[in-house]
ZAMARGU-4260 file (C-alpha; in steps of 0.2 Angstrom, whole numbers, plus 5000, padded with zeros to 4 digits):
<rodrens>
0) 5375/4725/4967 | 5365/4739/4975 | 5361/4736/4994 | 5346/4746/4999 | 5346/4741/5018
5) 5356/4757/5024 | 5346/4770/5014 | 5332/4779/5022 | 5320/4788/5011 | 5313/4805/5014
10) 5295/4798/5014 | 5300/4786/5028 | 5307/4800/5038 | 5291/4810/5035 | 5280/4796/5041
15) 5290/4793/5057 | 5291/4812/5061 | 5272/4813/5058 | 5269/4798/5069 | 5281/4805/5083
20) 5272/4822/5082 | 5255/4814/5083 | 5260/4803/5098 | 5268/4818/5107 | 5252/4828/5104
25) 5240/4815/5111 | 5251/4811/5125 | 5251/4829/5130 | 5232/4830/5128 | 5230/4815/5139
30) 5240/4822/5153 | 5237/4841/5152 | 5222/4843/5141 | 5204/4849/5146 | 5200/4831/5150
35) 5217/4825/5155 | 5224/4817/5171 | 5228/4834/5179 | 5211/4840/5176 | 5204/4824/5183
40) 5214/4827/5199 | 5208/4844/5201 | 5190/4839/5199 | 5192/4825/5212 | 5199/4838/5224
45) 5184/4849/5221 | 5172/4835/5223 | 5179/4831/5240 | 5178/4850/5245 | 5160/4851/5239
50) 5155/4834/5248 | 5162/4842/5264 | 5152/4858/5262 | 5137/4848/5258 | 5139/4838/5274
55) 5141/4854/5284 | 5126/4862/5276 | 5115/4846/5279 | 5120/4847/5297 | 5115/4865/5298
60) 5099/4862/5289 | 5095/4848/5302 | 5099/4859/5316 | 5087/4873/5309 | 5073/4860/5306
65) 5075/4854/5324 | 5074/4872/5331 | 5059/4876/5319 | 5050/4860/5325 | 5053/4865/5343
70) 5046/4882/5341 | 5031/4876/5331 | 5013/4876/5337 | 5012/4857/5338 | 5027/4856/5349
75) 5033/4871/5359 | 5049/4869/5369 | 5048/4882/5383 | 5066/4882/5386 | 5070/4886/5368
80) 5057/4900/5368 | 5064/4907/5384 | 5082/4907/5377 | 5076/4915/5360 | 5066/4929/5370
85) 5081/4933/5380 | 5093/4934/5365 | 5081/4944/5354 | 5073/4955/5367 | 5087/4956/5380
90) 5076/4950/5394 | 5081/4944/5411 | 5072/4937/5426 | 5072/4946/5442 | 5083/4933/5451
95) 5097/4933/5438 | 5113/4942/5438 | 5120/4949/5421 | 5139/4947/5419 | 5146/4957/5404
</rodrens>
């Protein structure tokens, strides 16, 4: 009698080899591909950096808006105006001493 349990055909080897290659390719693509896990980690790190920069820029814009409002015609802050005139024009009062 012919026992075929131990014989492996070339077709079966080809199917298993193809399945292994496909599984390896998709695993590699899932980890290192354009949309893989490593790229996701990079994007999340970049997102955190950009969120910090956005917060910094929002604070800077708020400070500039505050200064602009304080120098506007509707609300004039004389101390800020005096500070800006001193800085831009290099003015000092007669009772002040300049230290450089």
